[in-house]
MIKE-458518 format. One record per atom (N, C-alpha, C, O): residue in three letters; atom name; x, y, z. Coordinates in pm, 1 decimal. Layout:
BEGIN
 code site        X        Y        Z
  ALA   CA        X        Y        Z
...
! end
This chain:
BEGIN
 code site        X        Y        Z
  MET    N  -5520.1 -13410.4   2728.5
  MET   CA  -5416.6 -13417.7   2663.6
  MET    C  -5310.4 -13288.0   2772.8
  MET    O  -5341.7 -13196.7   2849.3
  ARG    N  -5226.4 -13325.3   2741.7
  ARG   CA  -5150.0 -13217.0   2832.8
  ARG    C  -5071.5 -13157.8   2727.9
  ARG    O  -5044.4 -13230.6   2632.4
  SER    N  -5019.4 -13008.8   2727.8
  SER   CA  -4945.6 -12964.7   2688.8
  SER    C  -4816.9 -12920.8   2728.4
  SER    O  -4834.9 -12820.5   2797.5
  HIS    N  -4691.2 -12946.8   2718.7
  HIS   CA  -4602.7 -12844.3   2726.2
  HIS    C  -4512.0 -12776.9   2688.5
  HIS    O  -4478.9 -12815.8   2576.5
  ARG    N  -4452.7 -12695.1   2721.9
  ARG   CA  -4366.7 -12609.4   2644.1
  ARG    C  -4286.8 -12491.9   2754.3
  ARG    O  -4339.3 -12442.6   2854.2
  SER    N  -4165.0 -12468.7   2709.9
  SER   CA  -4073.9 -12463.4   2822.2
  SER    C  -4046.5 -12358.9   2898.9
  SER    O  -3944.6 -12338.4   2964.8
  SER    N  -4148.2 -12289.2   2887.0
  SER   CA  -4192.5 -12185.1   2952.3
  SER    C  -4313.3 -12181.7   3061.2
  SER    O  -4351.7 -12083.4   3124.5
  GLY    N  -4369.0 -12330.5   3067.2
  GLY   CA  -4455.4 -12359.2   3172.0
  GLY    C  -4571.4 -12472.1   3109.9
  GLY    O  -4583.2 -12512.3   2994.2
  THR    N  -4651.2 -12506.6   3231.3
  THR   CA  -4735.9 -12598.5   3150.8
  THR    C  -4911.3 -12477.3   3122.6
  THR    O  -4966.6 -12410.3   3209.8
  ARG    N  -4946.7 -12488.9   2995.8
  ARG   CA  -5131.9 -12456.5   2957.8
  ARG    C  -5165.5 -12542.4   3030.5
  ARG    O  -5100.5 -12629.9   3087.5
  SER    N  -5338.3 -12502.7   3029.3
  SER   CA  -5439.9 -12561.7   3025.7
  SER    C  -5489.0 -12694.4   2933.7
  SER    O  -5486.8 -12689.3   2810.7
  SER    N  -5528.4 -12799.7   2999.2
  SER   CA  -5525.1 -12903.8   2919.4
  SER    C  -5612.9 -12888.5   2856.5
  SER    O  -5615.3 -12994.8   2794.5
  ASP    N  -5736.9 -12802.4   2804.2
  ASP   CA  -5816.0 -12774.6   2729.3
  ASP    C  -5735.4 -12744.2   2556.8
  ASP    O  -5783.3 -12781.6   2449.8
  THR    N  -5632.1 -12683.4   2572.0
  THR   CA  -5502.9 -12585.9   2482.4
  THR    C  -5432.8 -12692.6   2355.4
  THR    O  -5327.1 -12748.2   2385.4
  ARG    N  -5473.6 -12710.9   2260.1
  ARG   CA  -5426.8 -12789.9   2138.0
  ARG    C  -5252.5 -12728.1   2134.3
  ARG    O  -5193.1 -12674.9   2228.2
  THR    N  -5213.7 -12748.4   2032.5
  THR   CA  -5042.8 -12630.5   1967.5
  THR    C  -5113.7 -12674.2   1851.6
  THR    O  -5165.4 -12784.4   1833.1
  THR    N  -5108.5 -12526.9   1738.7
  THR   CA  -5060.0 -12558.5   1652.1
  THR    C  -4938.4 -12511.4   1629.7
  THR    O  -4880.4 -12415.9   1681.3
  LEU    N  -4903.3 -12589.7   1544.7
  LEU   CA  -4730.8 -12603.6   1508.9
  LEU    C  -4713.8 -12447.1   1418.8
  LEU    O  -4776.8 -12447.3   1313.0
  PRO    N  -4641.8 -12325.9   1447.7
  PRO   CA  -4634.1 -12246.5   1325.1
  PRO    C  -4519.2 -12324.4   1182.3
  PRO    O  -4431.5 -12410.0   1170.4
  PRO    N  -4570.4 -12257.4   1126.2
  PRO   CA  -4463.6 -12305.1    992.5
  PRO    C  -4293.4 -12314.4   1006.1
  PRO    O  -4229.5 -12229.6   1068.5
  PRO    N  -4254.5 -12386.5    963.7
  PRO   CA  -4107.1 -12389.8    925.3
  PRO    C  -4031.4 -12286.2    935.6
  PRO    O  -3988.7 -12275.7    820.6
  SER    N  -3966.7 -12167.3   1021.0
  SER   CA  -3910.2 -12086.9   1030.9
  SER    C  -3824.0 -12094.7    859.6
  SER    O  -3808.4 -12206.9    811.4
  PRO    N  -3789.9 -12010.2    805.6
  PRO   CA  -3703.6 -11979.0    682.5
  PRO    C  -3562.4 -12039.8    696.0
  PRO    O  -3526.7 -12122.9    612.4
  THR    N  -3465.5 -11996.9    814.1
  THR   CA  -3344.3 -12031.1    855.1
  THR    C  -3302.5 -12132.3    957.5
  THR    O  -3202.5 -12132.7   1029.3
  ALA    N  -3408.9 -12224.8    947.6
  ALA   CA  -3452.5 -12355.3    989.0
  ALA    C  -3378.3 -12443.3    911.0
  ALA    O  -3391.7 -12442.4    788.7
  ASN    N  -3283.2 -12537.3    980.5
  ASN   CA  -3201.1 -12679.0    844.9
  ASN    C  -3309.3 -12741.0    818.8
  ASN    O  -3419.4 -12734.0    873.4
  PRO    N  -3252.9 -12836.7    684.6
  PRO   CA  -3344.4 -12884.4    664.4
  PRO    C  -3440.6 -12991.2    710.0
  PRO    O  -3555.8 -13014.7    673.6
  GLN    N  -3297.9 -13099.6    874.7
  GLN   CA  -3405.1 -13184.1    913.3
  GLN    C  -3487.1 -13101.9    996.3
  GLN    O  -3598.2 -13153.7    984.9
  GLN    N  -3499.5 -12988.1   1085.8
  GLN   CA  -3580.4 -12964.0   1146.5
  GLN    C  -3698.5 -12881.6   1077.5
  GLN    O  -3794.0 -12841.5   1144.1
  ARG    N  -3685.4 -12855.8    924.7
  ARG   CA  -3776.9 -12825.8    885.1
  ARG    C  -3870.5 -12915.9    843.5
  ARG    O  -3993.3 -12911.2    835.9
  THR    N  -3765.0 -13022.6    810.7
  THR   CA  -3883.2 -13179.2    779.3
  THR    C  -3975.7 -13223.5    911.4
  THR    O  -4097.3 -13242.5    913.1
  HIS    N  -3878.4 -13234.4   1023.4
  HIS   CA  -3921.3 -13282.5   1116.6
  HIS    C  -4067.8 -13174.4   1206.7
  HIS    O  -4129.9 -13213.7   1305.4
  SER    N  -4088.1 -13047.6   1139.6
  SER   CA  -4186.9 -12995.9   1186.9
  SER    C  -4279.7 -13017.9   1090.7
  SER    O  -4384.1 -13064.5   1136.3
  GLU    N  -4278.1 -12997.9    953.3
  GLU   CA  -4407.5 -13064.9    883.2
  GLU    C  -4515.1 -13205.5    874.6
  GLU    O  -4631.2 -13243.1    858.2
  THR    N  -4364.2 -13249.6    901.5
  THR   CA  -4414.3 -13443.7    935.4
  THR    C  -4505.6 -13380.4   1089.0
  THR    O  -4619.0 -13342.3   1059.7
  ILE    N  -4480.8 -13370.3   1194.7
  ILE   CA  -4541.8 -13366.9   1296.7
  ILE    C  -4630.0 -13267.6   1285.2
  ILE    O  -4686.6 -13249.1   1392.9
  SER    N  -4652.4 -13223.1   1232.7
  SER   CA  -4759.0 -13121.6   1208.5
  SER    C  -4901.0 -13195.1   1207.2
  SER    O  -5004.7 -13170.3   1268.8
  LYS    N  -4861.2 -13315.5   1095.3
  LYS   CA  -4981.5 -13427.6   1081.5
  LYS    C  -5014.7 -13499.6   1160.5
  LYS    O  -5110.6 -13573.0   1136.5
  TYR    N  -4931.0 -13506.9   1315.5
  TYR   CA  -4998.4 -13572.5   1377.3
  TYR    C  -4960.7 -13536.8   1548.3
  TYR    O  -4929.3 -13622.6   1630.9
  VAL    N  -4972.7 -13392.9   1574.2
  VAL   CA  -5000.2 -13339.0   1650.4
  VAL    C  -5141.6 -13410.9   1737.1
  VAL    O  -5177.5 -13517.1   1686.4
  GLY    N  -5192.5 -13382.5   1813.2
  GLY   CA  -5271.2 -13479.6   1917.5
  GLY    C  -5392.2 -13670.3   1852.3
  GLY    O  -5503.5 -13720.3   1868.6
  LYS    N  -5243.4 -13700.7   1771.4
  LYS   CA  -5285.8 -13836.7   1745.4
  LYS    C  -5197.3 -13905.9   1837.3
  LYS    O  -5091.8 -13858.4   1879.3
  THR    N  -5261.7 -14062.1   1877.7
  THR   CA  -5175.2 -14146.3   1880.1
  THR    C  -5074.5 -14191.1   1809.8
  THR    O  -5091.9 -14190.6   1687.9
  ILE    N  -4973.4 -14230.2   1849.9
  ILE   CA  -4835.8 -14354.8   1737.2
  ILE    C  -4821.8 -14401.8   1876.8
  ILE    O  -4845.7 -14383.0   1996.1
  ALA    N  -4754.1 -14493.3   1761.9
  ALA   CA  -4637.9 -14669.1   1868.5
  ALA    C  -4495.5 -14636.1   1798.1
  ALA    O  -4476.4 -14571.2   1695.3
  PHE    N  -4395.2 -14703.5   1888.2
  PHE   CA  -4351.9 -14649.6   1832.3
  PHE    C  -4249.0 -14815.9   1912.5
  PHE    O  -4276.1 -14808.9   2032.4
  ASP    N  -4177.8 -14912.1   1896.0
  ASP   CA  -4047.5 -14951.4   2002.1
  ASP    C  -3939.9 -14914.2   2047.9
  ASP    O  -3851.0 -14965.8   1980.2
  GLY    N  -3901.5 -14855.7   2122.0
  GLY   CA  -3781.9 -14753.7   2209.2
  GLY    C  -3750.9 -14769.4   2332.7
  GLY    O  -3834.9 -14832.7   2396.7
  SER    N  -3647.4 -14729.5   2397.4
  SER   CA  -3610.4 -14727.1   2520.8
  SER    C  -3582.6 -14606.5   2558.4
  SER    O  -3559.3 -14512.4   2482.6
  ILE    N  -3584.8 -14602.8   2753.1
  ILE   CA  -3542.1 -14457.8   2835.1
  ILE    C  -3422.6 -14421.0   2771.4
  ILE    O  -3349.3 -14515.0   2740.7
  VAL    N  -3390.8 -14325.7   2748.3
  VAL   CA  -3254.1 -14263.1   2708.1
  VAL    C  -3180.6 -14186.0   2799.2
  VAL    O  -3061.5 -14157.6   2786.6
  HIS    N  -3282.3 -14140.2   2926.0
  HIS   CA  -3287.0 -14077.5   3015.4
  HIS    C  -3412.5 -14068.2   3078.8
  HIS    O  -3520.6 -14099.3   3028.8
  MET    N  -3380.6 -13998.8   3253.9
  MET   CA  -3418.5 -13956.7   3329.9
  MET    C  -3379.2 -13898.0   3419.0
  MET    O  -3289.9 -13954.1   3482.6
  ALA    N  -3431.9 -13738.7   3474.2
  ALA   CA  -3451.5 -13739.8   3591.0
  ALA    C  -3534.4 -13657.8   3635.4
  ALA    O  -3614.9 -13595.5   3566.2
  PRO    N  -3515.3 -13646.9   3819.2
  PRO   CA  -3604.9 -13548.5   3861.5
  PRO    C  -3677.7 -13475.9   3769.4
  PRO    O  -3629.4 -13434.6   3664.0
  HIS    N  -3844.3 -13450.6   3820.8
  HIS   CA  -3869.3 -13343.0   3758.8
  HIS    C  -3925.4 -13213.8   3901.4
  HIS    O  -3998.3 -13208.8   4000.5
  GLY    N  -3826.0 -13124.2   3817.2
  GLY   CA  -3787.3 -12973.5   3890.1
  GLY    C  -3798.6 -13046.0   4042.5
  GLY    O  -3761.6 -13162.6   4028.4
  ASP    N  -3830.3 -13023.9   4160.5
  ASP   CA  -3822.1 -13056.2   4313.7
  ASP    C  -3873.2 -13163.8   4334.3
  ASP    O  -3863.1 -13199.0   4451.9
  TYR    N  -3945.7 -13260.5   4242.9
  TYR   CA  -4007.6 -13355.1   4258.1
  TYR    C  -3949.0 -13506.1   4264.9
  TYR    O  -3872.9 -13553.0   4180.3
  ASN    N  -3987.8 -13561.5   4357.4
  ASN   CA  -3910.3 -13697.5   4438.2
  ASN    C  -3960.1 -13834.5   4344.2
  ASN    O  -3910.0 -13946.9   4346.8
  THR    N  -4089.4 -13779.7   4250.9
  THR   CA  -4171.5 -13869.2   4202.0
  THR    C  -4240.7 -13866.4   4088.0
  THR    O  -4325.9 -13927.1   4023.1
  ARG    N  -4160.1 -13757.4   4088.8
  ARG   CA  -4190.7 -13727.9   3880.0
  ARG    C  -4084.7 -13674.0   3860.6
  ARG    O  -3997.5 -13621.0   3929.5
  TYR    N  -4112.1 -13704.5   3704.0
  TYR   CA  -3976.5 -13703.9   3625.4
  TYR    C  -3981.0 -13646.1   3480.0
  TYR    O  -4076.3 -13577.1   3443.6
  ASP    N  -3869.8 -13677.5   3393.0
  ASP   CA  -3878.1 -13640.9   3283.0
  ASP    C  -3816.1 -13698.2   3252.4
  ASP    O  -3699.6 -13711.0   3290.1
  PHE    N  -3912.0 -13792.3   3116.0
  PHE   CA  -3809.6 -13894.9   3047.0
  PHE    C  -3726.7 -13847.2   2909.3
  PHE    O  -3779.2 -13744.7   2865.9
  LEU    N  -3640.3 -13880.2   2847.2
  LEU   CA  -3625.1 -13878.2   2734.1
  LEU    C  -3590.0 -14011.9   2645.8
  LEU    O  -3486.8 -14077.8   2658.8
  LEU    N  -3699.1 -14039.6   2551.1
  LEU   CA  -3703.9 -14162.7   2489.4
  LEU    C  -3644.7 -14144.3   2322.0
  LEU    O  -3644.3 -14047.4   2246.1
  GLY    N  -3599.9 -14276.6   2308.3
  GLY   CA  -3518.4 -14273.4   2183.1
  GLY    C  -3567.6 -14424.2   2092.2
  GLY    O  -3584.2 -14536.4   2139.9
  PRO    N  -3578.5 -14392.3   1988.4
  PRO   CA  -3584.7 -14505.5   1892.9
  PRO    C  -3514.9 -14647.1   1938.7
  PRO    O  -3407.1 -14633.4   1996.6
  GLY    N  -3551.5 -14750.6   1924.3
  GLY   CA  -3466.4 -14878.9   1953.1
  GLY    C  -3486.8 -14922.8   2064.9
  GLY    O  -3575.5 -14898.7   2146.8
  ASP    N  -3338.8 -15036.9   2067.2
  ASP   CA  -3266.9 -15089.4   2157.4
  ASP    C  -3201.0 -15022.2   2316.6
  ASP    O  -3203.8 -15046.8   2437.2
  HIS    N  -3136.4 -14911.4   2207.5
  HIS   CA  -2957.3 -14880.1   2322.0
  HIS    C  -3017.6 -14794.0   2428.9
  HIS    O  -2918.5 -14746.8   2484.7
  GLY    N  -3100.4 -14757.3   2475.6
  GLY   CA  -3123.1 -14667.3   2554.2
  GLY    C  -3016.0 -14501.5   2598.2
  GLY    O  -3022.2 -14389.2   2548.2
  PRO    N  -2920.5 -14561.1   2718.2
  PRO   CA  -2844.4 -14462.5   2702.1
  PRO    C  -2757.5 -14367.2   2592.1
  PRO    O  -2711.0 -14253.8   2580.1
  LYS    N  -2770.4 -14503.1   2516.8
  LYS   CA  -2656.0 -14496.7   2353.4
  LYS    C  -2683.1 -14469.7   2278.5
  LYS    O  -2616.0 -14472.3   2175.3
  THR    N  -2784.8 -14433.0   2288.0
  THR   CA  -2925.4 -14386.3   2175.4
  THR    C  -2842.3 -14239.4   2061.3
  THR    O  -2780.4 -14144.3   2109.1
  GLU    N  -2868.4 -14264.2   1901.7
  GLU   CA  -2699.0 -14229.6   1854.4
  GLU    C  -2865.8 -14192.6   1710.7
  GLU    O  -2903.8 -14287.2   1641.8
  GLY    N  -2929.5 -14060.4   1697.1
  GLY   CA  -2967.7 -14029.1   1570.8
  GLY    C  -3129.0 -14030.0   1618.5
  GLY    O  -3161.1 -14021.5   1737.0
  GLY    N  -3237.8 -14043.3   1494.0
  GLY   CA  -3337.0 -14015.6   1496.7
  GLY    C  -3404.9 -13941.8   1584.3
  GLY    O  -3365.9 -13832.7   1626.0
  PRO    N  -3491.5 -13987.8   1610.7
  PRO   CA  -3621.6 -13823.3   1669.2
  PRO    C  -3608.8 -13840.5   1805.1
  PRO    O  -3608.2 -13959.2   1837.5
  ALA    N  -3596.7 -13749.8   1909.1
  ALA   CA  -3601.4 -13786.1   2028.6
  ALA    C  -3760.3 -13732.9   2080.5
  ALA    O  -3831.1 -13648.4   2025.7
  PHE    N  -3785.9 -13805.1   2192.6
  PHE   CA  -3945.6 -13801.2   2216.8
  PHE    C  -3903.3 -13736.8   2422.4
  PHE    O  -3814.1 -13756.6   2504.8
  LYS    N  -3975.3 -13693.2   2418.1
  LYS   CA  -3994.3 -13663.7   2568.9
  LYS    C  -4132.3 -13670.5   2655.5
  LYS    O  -4228.9 -13639.8   2585.7
  TYR    N  -4165.4 -13702.6   2788.6
  TYR   CA  -4226.2 -13691.3   2879.8
  TYR    C  -4228.5 -13636.6   2982.3
  TYR    O  -4185.1 -13691.8   3083.4
  GLU    N  -4257.3 -13567.7   2983.0
  GLU   CA  -4232.7 -13421.7   3088.2
  GLU    C  -4312.7 -13381.8   3176.3
  GLU    O  -4400.0 -13303.7   3138.4
  ASP    N  -4309.1 -13424.3   3330.3
  ASP   CA  -4344.5 -13384.1   3406.6
  ASP    C  -4446.3 -13518.3   3424.1
  ASP    O  -4567.0 -13497.3   3412.6
  THR    N  -4376.5 -13722.7   3465.4
  THR   CA  -4496.3 -13756.6   3408.9
  THR    C  -4431.8 -13829.8   3546.8
  THR    O  -4312.5 -13845.7   3572.9
  ASN    N  -4557.9 -13871.7   3631.9
  ASN   CA  -4544.6 -14047.6   3726.0
  ASN    C  -4513.8 -14111.5   3663.3
  ASN    O  -4549.1 -14111.5   3545.4
  THR    N  -4397.5 -14232.6   3738.1
  THR   CA  -4408.7 -14383.7   3667.3
  THR    C  -4576.3 -14460.8   3621.2
  THR    O  -4611.8 -14543.1   3536.8
  LEU    N  -4656.2 -14368.7   3744.7
  LEU   CA  -4759.2 -14533.6   3703.2
  LEU    C  -4822.1 -14406.5   3562.7
  LEU    O  -4917.2 -14452.7   3499.6
  ASP    N  -4794.0 -14318.8   3535.1
  ASP   CA  -4885.2 -14207.1   3420.4
  ASP    C  -4850.1 -14327.0   3342.0
  ASP    O  -4951.5 -14377.6   3293.7
  LEU    N  -4688.0 -14420.8   3298.3
  LEU   CA  -4689.3 -14459.4   3171.3
  LEU    C  -4850.0 -14567.4   3121.0
  LEU    O  -4920.0 -14564.5   3019.8
  LYS    N  -4856.8 -14663.7   3264.2
  LYS   CA  -4962.1 -14745.4   3228.7
  LYS    C  -4850.3 -14857.2   3227.0
  LYS    O  -4906.8 -14958.9   3186.6
  LEU    N  -4763.3 -14875.0   3243.7
  LEU   CA  -4709.9 -15044.2   3231.3
  LEU    C  -4800.0 -15121.1   3205.8
  LEU    O  -4905.1 -15113.5   3269.4
  THR    N  -4779.5 -15230.3   3090.1
  THR   CA  -4790.0 -15335.9   3088.2
  THR    C  -4797.1 -15425.9   3036.4
  THR    O  -4883.6 -15410.6   2950.2
  GLY    N  -4737.0 -15570.2   3030.9
  GLY   CA  -4654.1 -15658.0   2953.9
  GLY    C  -4706.5 -15787.8   3117.2
  GLY    O  -4777.4 -15796.0   3217.5
  ARG    N  -4597.2 -15865.3   3027.9
  ARG   CA  -4606.6 -16005.6   3098.5
  ARG    C  -4536.0 -16008.3   3288.8
  ARG    O  -4570.8 -16059.6   3395.2
  SER    N  -4438.8 -15932.0   3246.6
  SER   CA  -4345.5 -15884.8   3317.8
  SER    C  -4306.5 -15738.9   3351.6
  SER    O  -4225.8 -15678.0   3281.4
  ILE    N  -4377.3 -15672.5   3483.4
  ILE   CA  -4419.8 -15524.5   3483.7
  ILE    C  -4321.6 -15514.6   3613.5
  ILE    O  -4346.0 -15563.3   3723.8
  PRO    N  -4192.9 -15433.1   3572.6
  PRO   CA  -4137.9 -15414.4   3714.8
  PRO    C  -4103.0 -15306.5   3772.3
  PRO    O  -4081.4 -15197.2   3719.8
  GLU    N  -4095.1 -15345.1   3915.1
  GLU   CA  -4135.1 -15235.8   4032.7
  GLU    C  -4085.8 -15035.6   4006.2
  GLU    O  -4147.4 -14936.7   4046.0
  THR    N  -3982.5 -15042.0   3942.7
  THR   CA  -3909.4 -14942.4   3887.6
  THR    C  -3901.6 -14953.3   3704.8
  THR    O  -3956.4 -15039.1   3635.6
  VAL    N  -3815.1 -14836.5   3657.3
  VAL   CA  -3808.1 -14817.5   3568.2
  VAL    C  -3665.3 -14713.0   3544.1
  VAL    O  -3639.9 -14618.4   3618.7
  ARG    N  -3583.0 -14751.9   3427.5
  ARG   CA  -3468.4 -14690.7   3459.7
  ARG    C  -3388.5 -14633.2   3290.1
  ARG    O  -3441.2 -14686.6   3192.4
  ALA    N  -3308.8 -14565.0   3268.6
  ALA   CA  -3200.8 -14589.4   3162.2
  ALA    C  -3177.9 -14691.4   3069.2
  ALA    O  -3068.7 -14743.3   3092.3
  GLY    N  -3230.1 -14737.1   2982.3
  GLY   CA  -3232.0 -14839.8   2901.4
  GLY    C  -3336.2 -14925.9   2897.7
  GLY    O  -3339.4 -14984.2   2789.3
  ASP    N  -3421.8 -14957.5   2970.8
  ASP   CA  -3544.5 -15026.6   2926.6
  ASP    C  -3568.4 -15028.5   2826.1
  ASP    O  -3530.3 -14943.2   2745.9
  LYS    N  -3644.3 -15133.6   2796.7
  LYS   CA  -3662.6 -15190.1   2644.8
  LYS    C  -3901.5 -15188.6   2653.7
  LYS    O  -3980.2 -15270.7   2700.7
  PHE    N  -3918.6 -15081.9   2597.5
  PHE   CA  -4077.7 -15068.6   2547.7
  PHE    C  -4084.3 -15031.2   2467.1
  PHE    O  -4004.0 -14985.0   2386.0
  ARG    N  -4250.8 -15051.4   2474.9
  ARG   CA  -4340.4 -15043.5   2289.3
  ARG    C  -4405.1 -14872.3   2354.6
  ARG    O  -4523.8 -14841.0   2363.8
  PHE    N  -4345.0 -14829.2   2372.9
  PHE   CA  -4406.6 -14669.9   2408.9
  PHE    C  -4628.2 -14655.8   2316.5
  PHE    O  -4665.5 -14758.1   2259.1
  VAL    N  -4684.7 -14587.8   2318.7
  VAL   CA  -4767.6 -14542.9   2333.0
  VAL    C  -4837.3 -14414.5   2350.7
  VAL    O  -4917.5 -14373.2   2434.5
  ALA    N  -4791.5 -14372.3   2263.4
  ALA   CA  -4833.8 -14182.9   2315.8
  ALA    C  -4903.2 -14056.1   2221.5
  ALA    O  -4948.7 -14050.4   2107.2
  GLU    N  -4891.7 -13992.8   2294.0
  GLU   CA  -5006.5 -13887.4   2178.4
  GLU    C  -4867.9 -13808.3   2196.4
  GLU    O  -4770.9 -13804.3   2272.0
  VAL    N  -4940.8 -13721.0   2029.1
  VAL   CA  -4844.6 -13650.6   1977.5
  VAL    C  -4934.8 -13480.6   2099.1
  VAL    O  -5042.3 -13460.6   2155.7
  GLY    N  -4803.3 -13404.3   2078.5
  GLY   CA  -4784.6 -13254.3   2153.1
  GLY    C  -4758.9 -13233.0   2047.5
  GLY    O  -4803.9 -13248.3   1934.0
  GLU    N  -4613.8 -13163.1   2137.3
  GLU   CA  -4577.2 -13045.6   2106.9
  GLU    C  -4474.6 -13119.1   2057.0
  GLU    O  -4453.9 -13236.6   2087.1
  PHE    N  -4373.0 -13018.4   1939.8
  PHE   CA  -4232.9 -13034.9   1896.2
  PHE    C  -4167.3 -12938.6   1861.2
  PHE    O  -4179.6 -12863.9   1764.1
  ASN    N  -4065.8 -12942.3   1978.0
  ASN   CA  -3952.4 -12769.2   2012.5
  ASN    C  -3840.6 -12807.4   1818.6
  ASN    O  -3773.3 -12907.8   1795.4
  VAL    N  -3860.1 -12705.0   1737.2
  VAL   CA  -3818.0 -12732.7   1605.4
  VAL    C  -3647.9 -12694.9   1684.1
  VAL    O  -3556.4 -12723.8   1607.0
  LYS    N  -3616.7 -12656.3   1775.1
  LYS   CA  -3472.1 -12595.5   1806.4
  LYS    C  -3439.4 -12734.0   1821.8
  LYS    O  -3330.4 -12787.1   1800.3
  GLN    N  -3540.6 -12784.0   1859.4
  GLN   CA  -3412.8 -12916.5   1973.5
  GLN    C  -3465.3 -13049.1   1921.5
  GLN    O  -3438.1 -13159.6   1968.6
  CYS    N  -3534.9 -13026.5   1830.4
  CYS   CA  -3599.7 -13130.2   1743.1
  CYS    C  -3628.9 -13220.0   1847.9
  CYS    O  -3568.3 -13326.7   1856.7
  LEU    N  -3711.5 -13188.3   1923.6
  LEU   CA  -3785.2 -13259.7   2050.7
  LEU    C  -3889.5 -13334.6   2059.6
  LEU    O  -3965.0 -13244.7   2022.4
  PHE    N  -3968.2 -13432.4   2078.9
  PHE   CA  -4120.5 -13432.0   2036.1
  PHE    C  -4152.5 -13478.7   2186.6
  PHE    O  -4093.5 -13569.6   2245.0
  PHE    N  -4293.4 -13372.1   2257.0
  PHE   CA  -4289.2 -13371.4   2373.0
  PHE    C  -4429.2 -13470.9   2327.1
  PHE    O  -4503.3 -13473.8   2228.8
  LEU    N  -4418.1 -13556.8   2470.5
  LEU   CA  -4587.6 -13742.3   2403.8
  LEU    C  -4610.4 -13702.9   2494.1
  LEU    O  -4527.4 -13645.2   2564.4
  ASP    N  -4736.1 -13720.5   2525.9
  ASP   CA  -4806.7 -13818.9   2655.6
  ASP    C  -4872.5 -13965.3   2689.8
  ASP    O  -4984.3 -14007.6   2660.3
  PRO    N  -4773.3 -14024.1   2756.9
  PRO   CA  -4805.5 -14163.6   2803.1
  PRO    C  -4938.7 -14251.2   2718.8
  PRO    O  -5032.3 -14195.3   2776.0
  VAL    N  -4981.5 -14314.3   2657.1
  VAL   CA  -5120.9 -14348.8   2689.8
  VAL    C  -5124.6 -14486.0   2693.0
  VAL    O  -5235.4 -14537.1   2710.1
  SER    N  -4992.8 -14584.4   2675.8
  SER   CA  -4989.3 -14729.0   2721.0
  SER    C  -4787.9 -14746.6   2698.6
  SER    O  -4727.7 -14683.3   2611.9
  THR    N  -4722.6 -14837.7   2791.0
  THR   CA  -4646.4 -14836.9   2795.6
  THR    C  -4610.1 -15044.7   2835.0
  THR    O  -4618.9 -15100.3   2944.5
  GLU    N  -4569.5 -15111.1   2691.7
  GLU   CA  -4593.3 -15222.0   2690.0
  GLU    C  -4403.0 -15295.0   2703.1
  GLU    O  -4321.1 -15268.6   2615.1
  VAL    N  -4356.6 -15409.7   2863.4
  VAL   CA  -4232.7 -15429.3   2887.1
  VAL    C  -4190.3 -15482.7   2770.6
  VAL    O  -4246.0 -15592.0   2759.7
  ARG    N  -4107.2 -15458.0   2660.8
  ARG   CA  -3968.6 -15571.1   2591.8
  ARG    C  -3978.7 -15658.6   2631.2
  ARG    O  -3900.5 -15749.0   2601.8
! end
């Protein structure tokens, strides 16, 4: 599993242990932190869509994908936010009947991913793709 951190990438053999929720964190942040700690390193699956994608750094073929639950793409509101960071479209491991040549914001998928870190301040879950089924 790749581990993510805003200040850089750690070695792949390091797993993150989430700190206890901050006493000053809002209730939603505490709840997410307590919930996600049960899932770090485990595989999850959900129906969702690409909310936003942008090139990762100066790369032309690696992206940061912001994912959201449901089918609303860039219009997603509420719910948890998920991120694939520094990911090539081949890393998505696309499956399904009609695999697109490219992906874009608004595309709908069944995401299967390994849970990495959770950023309490951003309420953002960092995931590593396992498979991505076109819906």
